[in-house]
Backbone as a chain_set.jsonl record, in Angstrom:
{"seq": "MFCAIYKSPKKENTYLYINNKDDFSQVPKSLMATFGTPQFVMVLNLDNGRKLALADVDKVKDALATAGFYLQVPPPVTNLLDEYKASMAGNNS", "coords": {"N": [[-1.642, 23.564, 7.318], [-0.269, 21.567, 5.231], [0.987, 18.38, 4.489], [3.315, 15.816, 2.932], [3.37, 12.398, 3.117], [5.473, 9.607, 3.349], [6.374, 6.268, 3.559], [9.145, 3.881, 4.41], [10.869, 1.627, 2.481], [12.716, 0.028, 3.344], [13.104, 0.338, 6.27], [11.206, -0.61, 8.787], [7.972, 0.58, 9.996], [8.859, 3.396, 9.802], [8.536, 6.639, 8.734], [8.298, 9.546, 6.467], [8.155, 12.884, 6.587], [7.191, 15.503, 4.537], [7.114, 18.908, 3.47], [6.197, 19.634, 0.767], [4.766, 17.296, -1.826], [6.512, 14.979, -3.432], [8.84, 16.446, -3.232], [11.815, 16.128, -2.334], [14.037, 17.74, -1.659], [14.847, 19.085, 0.657], [15.725, 17.289, 2.282], [18.414, 15.389, 3.765], [20.777, 13.811, 1.569], [21.966, 11.555, 2.953], [20.253, 10.562, 4.633], [18.191, 10.01, 2.671], [19.54, 7.985, 1.459], [19.697, 6.074, 3.291], [17.031, 5.577, 4.304], [15.647, 4.732, 1.691], [13.961, 4.03, -1.346], [11.329, 6.275, -1.281], [7.942, 5.55, -0.624], [5.018, 6.504, -1.352], [2.221, 7.777, 1.001], [0.112, 9.342, 1.94], [-1.382, 12.762, 1.623], [-1.673, 14.962, 4.213], [-3.483, 17.193, 6.237], [-2.126, 19.139, 8.795], [-3.614, 21.032, 10.404], [-5.952, 20.453, 11.354], [-6.777, 19.652, 13.812], [-6.672, 16.963, 14.517], [-5.015, 14.093, 15.812], [-1.595, 12.458, 15.623], [-0.736, 9.093, 15.283], [2.062, 8.229, 16.293], [3.651, 10.295, 16.463], [4.118, 13.711, 17.629], [2.106, 16.438, 16.712], [2.725, 19.098, 16.818], [5.495, 18.971, 17.034], [6.089, 17.978, 14.592], [5.13, 19.757, 12.896], [6.937, 21.871, 13.416], [9.254, 21.015, 12.803], [9.027, 20.557, 9.988], [8.678, 23.24, 9.365], [11.305, 24.227, 10.038], [13.425, 22.666, 9.333], [12.364, 21.46, 7.164], [11.496, 18.832, 6.677], [10.373, 15.896, 8.627], [11.179, 13.071, 10.483], [9.888, 10.053, 11.283], [10.358, 7.622, 13.465], [10.024, 4.012, 14.616], [8.817, 3.501, 17.914], [11.503, 2.394, 20.594], [12.081, -0.9, 20.873], [10.854, -2.903, 23.796], [12.784, -4.562, 26.235], [11.891, -7.486, 27.396], [13.267, -9.382, 29.15], [15.018, -7.759, 30.41], [13.298, -6.14, 31.935], [11.859, -8.08, 33.448], [14.145, -9.021, 34.877], [14.55, -6.831, 36.471], [12.188, -6.381, 37.721], [12.167, -8.76, 39.141], [14.879, -8.341, 40.985], [13.585, -6.398, 42.581], [12.042, -7.507, 44.018], [13.212, -9.184, 45.553], [14.207, -7.587, 47.395]], "CA": [[-0.522, 23.19, 6.856], [-0.427, 20.212, 4.53], [2.393, 17.879, 4.412], [3.01, 14.583, 2.336], [4.131, 11.335, 4.036], [6.17, 8.479, 2.907], [6.986, 5.232, 4.327], [10.42, 3.481, 3.939], [10.538, 0.329, 2.222], [14.045, -0.574, 4.192], [12.799, 0.545, 7.683], [9.676, -0.77, 9.081], [7.319, 1.647, 10.631], [9.465, 4.388, 9.407], [7.832, 7.5, 7.937], [9.14, 10.756, 6.36], [7.021, 13.755, 6.444], [7.76, 16.571, 3.708], [5.909, 20.079, 2.811], [5.349, 19.363, -0.734], [4.937, 16.057, -2.45], [7.855, 14.377, -4.187], [9.956, 17.234, -3.098], [12.755, 15.767, -1.272], [15.389, 18.612, -2.05], [15.369, 19.454, 1.876], [15.985, 15.904, 2.883], [19.862, 15.121, 3.619], [21.156, 12.61, 0.767], [22.67, 10.379, 3.604], [19.229, 10.057, 5.178], [17.351, 9.44, 1.953], [20.089, 6.516, 1.195], [19.124, 5.066, 4.493], [15.499, 5.393, 3.911], [15.31, 4.057, 0.47], [12.842, 4.813, -2.383], [10.115, 6.542, -0.644], [6.716, 5.074, -1.023], [3.933, 7.764, -1.165], [1.335, 7.208, 1.728], [-0.818, 10.33, 1.744], [-1.078, 13.98, 2.022], [-2.423, 15.081, 5.49], [-3.641, 18.49, 6.93], [-1.841, 18.987, 10.204], [-3.974, 21.838, 11.077], [-7.331, 20.353, 11.504], [-6.804, 19.054, 14.978], [-6.278, 15.37, 14.43], [-3.823, 13.659, 16.431], [-1.155, 11.404, 15.096], [-0.48, 7.602, 16.272], [3.2, 8.021, 16.983], [4.254, 11.58, 16.496], [3.39, 15.067, 18.136], [1.792, 17.249, 15.664], [3.314, 20.411, 16.875], [6.974, 18.874, 16.742], [6.211, 17.628, 13.038], [4.836, 21.086, 12.093], [8.106, 22.801, 13.866], [10.367, 20.259, 11.982], [8.725, 20.984, 8.495], [9.013, 24.839, 9.131], [12.682, 24.733, 10.322], [14.275, 21.577, 8.822], [11.865, 21.028, 5.941], [11.263, 17.484, 6.737], [10.376, 15.342, 9.783], [11.39, 11.547, 10.401], [9.162, 9.459, 12.462], [10.827, 6.219, 13.469], [9.14, 3.352, 15.697], [9.669, 3.562, 19.33], [12.401, 1.416, 20.953], [11.608, -2.335, 21.332], [11.052, -2.974, 25.177], [13.411, -5.735, 26.357], [10.816, -7.96, 28.379], [13.969, -9.949, 29.816], [15.667, -6.74, 31.425], [12.094, -5.918, 32.751], [11.739, -9.103, 34.344], [14.955, -9.157, 35.716], [14.248, -5.59, 37.258], [11.043, -6.886, 38.857], [12.634, -9.75, 40.131], [15.483, -7.885, 41.911], [12.767, -5.47, 43.53], [11.053, -8.515, 44.81], [14.266, -9.99, 46.554], [14.94, -6.789, 48.636]], "C": [[-0.52, 21.838, 6.423], [1.087, 19.836, 4.559], [2.207, 16.525, 3.599], [3.753, 13.423, 3.241], [4.224, 10.257, 3.282], [6.673, 7.62, 3.622], [8.383, 4.632, 3.552], [10.353, 2.015, 3.677], [11.844, -0.7, 3.006], [13.667, -0.792, 5.646], [11.522, 0.194, 8.099], [8.873, 0.234, 10.123], [8.043, 2.955, 10.745], [8.822, 5.373, 8.563], [8.806, 8.892, 7.656], [7.974, 11.673, 5.935], [7.78, 15.07, 5.593], [6.743, 17.658, 3.357], [5.394, 19.887, 1.6], [5.696, 17.778, -1.49], [5.95, 15.803, -3.502], [8.979, 15.494, -4.311], [11.046, 16.939, -2.013], [14.085, 16.684, -1.208], [15.746, 18.985, -0.294], [15.785, 18.225, 2.669], [17.542, 15.629, 2.457], [19.944, 14.007, 2.435], [21.698, 11.28, 1.509], [21.384, 9.726, 4.163], [18.366, 9.288, 4.14], [17.967, 8.058, 1.57], [19.887, 5.485, 2.318], [17.647, 4.61, 4.448], [15.009, 4.682, 2.778], [14.47, 4.696, -0.216], [11.634, 5.159, -1.514], [8.824, 6.167, -1.247], [5.59, 6.063, -0.416], [2.74, 6.945, -0.286], [0.003, 7.92, 1.729], [-0.377, 11.792, 1.953], [-2.116, 14.303, 3.183], [-2.356, 16.588, 5.732], [-3.333, 18.418, 8.39], [-2.625, 20.126, 11.167], [-5.391, 21.738, 11.516], [-7.643, 19.541, 12.931], [-6.639, 17.707, 15.32], [-4.882, 15.036, 15.078], [-3.067, 12.724, 15.448], [-0.853, 10.156, 15.891], [0.927, 7.94, 16.909], [4.137, 9.297, 16.96], [3.348, 12.92, 17.166], [3.371, 15.908, 17.075], [2.449, 18.446, 15.648], [5.054, 20.213, 16.583], [6.884, 18.637, 15.133], [6.215, 19.056, 12.455], [6.213, 22.055, 12.357], [9.135, 22.344, 13.076], [10.251, 20.713, 10.308], [9.26, 22.441, 8.532], [10.494, 25.172, 9.208], [13.738, 23.813, 9.509], [13.705, 21.137, 7.097], [11.361, 19.549, 5.634], [11.005, 16.89, 8.282], [10.591, 13.803, 9.607], [10.848, 11.004, 11.526], [9.679, 7.945, 12.324], [10.097, 5.523, 14.774], [9.939, 3.659, 16.982], [10.517, 2.211, 19.672], [11.699, 0.164, 21.246], [11.828, -2.454, 22.981], [11.59, -4.453, 25.255], [12.737, -6.307, 27.607], [12.095, -8.634, 29.421], [14.621, -8.942, 30.91], [14.403, -6.469, 32.237], [11.826, -6.789, 33.757], [12.812, -9.405, 35.292], [14.935, -8.201, 37.003], [13.439, -6.003, 38.336], [11.39, -7.81, 39.772], [13.614, -9.324, 41.337], [14.979, -6.941, 42.935], [12.129, -6.233, 44.35], [11.964, -9.044, 45.733], [14.836, -8.938, 47.484], [14.045, -6.901, 49.813]], "O": [[-0.768, 20.953, 7.242], [2.07, 20.575, 4.623], [1.066, 16.065, 3.539], [4.678, 13.71, 4.002], [3.285, 9.871, 2.586], [7.5, 8.011, 4.445], [8.651, 4.858, 2.371], [9.862, 1.238, 4.495], [11.799, -1.923, 3.144], [13.847, -1.872, 6.208], [10.632, 0.895, 7.618], [9.49, 0.554, 11.138], [7.853, 3.624, 11.761], [8.489, 4.902, 7.475], [9.756, 9.247, 8.354], [7.066, 11.366, 5.162], [8.837, 15.547, 6.005], [5.615, 17.34, 2.98], [4.184, 19.97, 1.389], [6.829, 17.312, -1.607], [6.076, 16.602, -4.431], [9.828, 15.524, -5.201], [11.067, 17.524, -0.93], [15.107, 16.24, -0.687], [16.932, 19.151, -0.009], [16.205, 18.398, 3.813], [17.951, 15.615, 1.295], [18.982, 13.239, 2.44], [21.86, 10.2, 0.94], [21.323, 8.497, 4.207], [17.854, 8.205, 4.423], [17.24, 7.086, 1.369], [19.925, 4.262, 2.179], [17.238, 3.453, 4.546], [13.969, 4.032, 2.884], [14.13, 5.834, 0.104], [10.974, 4.226, -1.055], [8.635, 6.49, -2.419], [5.388, 6.292, 0.777], [2.326, 5.833, -0.613], [-1.06, 7.322, 1.562], [0.746, 12.078, 2.368], [-3.286, 13.934, 3.087], [-1.325, 17.211, 5.479], [-4.053, 17.795, 9.171], [-2.409, 20.21, 12.376], [-5.999, 22.705, 11.977], [-8.673, 18.882, 13.074], [-6.465, 17.393, 16.498], [-3.84, 15.652, 14.855], [-3.698, 12.209, 14.526], [-0.731, 10.227, 17.114], [0.942, 7.927, 18.14], [5.277, 9.257, 17.422], [2.121, 13.011, 17.151], [4.409, 16.183, 16.474], [2.783, 18.919, 14.562], [5.756, 21.074, 16.052], [7.736, 19.212, 14.456], [7.087, 19.481, 11.697], [6.497, 22.921, 11.53], [9.939, 23.161, 12.625], [11.177, 21.104, 9.597], [10.187, 22.791, 7.801], [10.966, 26.148, 8.625], [14.798, 24.288, 9.102], [14.368, 20.682, 6.165], [10.914, 19.18, 4.547], [11.529, 17.559, 9.173], [10.167, 13.292, 8.57], [11.205, 11.352, 12.651], [9.485, 7.22, 11.348], [9.675, 6.163, 15.737], [11.125, 3.941, 17.148], [10.27, 1.134, 19.13], [10.667, 0.243, 21.913], [12.919, -2.117, 23.441], [11.107, -5.385, 24.611], [12.91, -5.789, 28.71], [11.896, -8.384, 30.61], [14.731, -9.259, 32.095], [14.591, -6.628, 33.443], [11.569, -6.378, 34.889], [12.57, -9.952, 36.368], [15.183, -8.529, 38.163], [13.751, -6.027, 39.526], [11.06, -7.789, 40.958], [13.4, -9.736, 42.477], [15.621, -6.641, 43.942], [11.635, -5.773, 45.38], [11.484, -9.399, 46.809], [15.758, -9.205, 48.254], [14.364, -6.384, 50.883]]}, "num_chains": 1, "name": "protein.A"}
């Protein structure tokens, strides 16, 4: 299964996977408005056993088959202050 990958010019580290290059017909208009004008990155074969950095290949393939697209967003930013406070609370027990 091949897919085309695009990056968002508006949202850092946000990528859109679609079944066919330049065919955004399955992507909701509201998502496209938020995503911005897609910037082509590459065409990728999802069946070659290769792993993706921030997405599960099986979830991407399932989303492409059912919804026609997959949106990859960056992981949430860790709040280091909250982690520090939690560790300090644990040390005071």
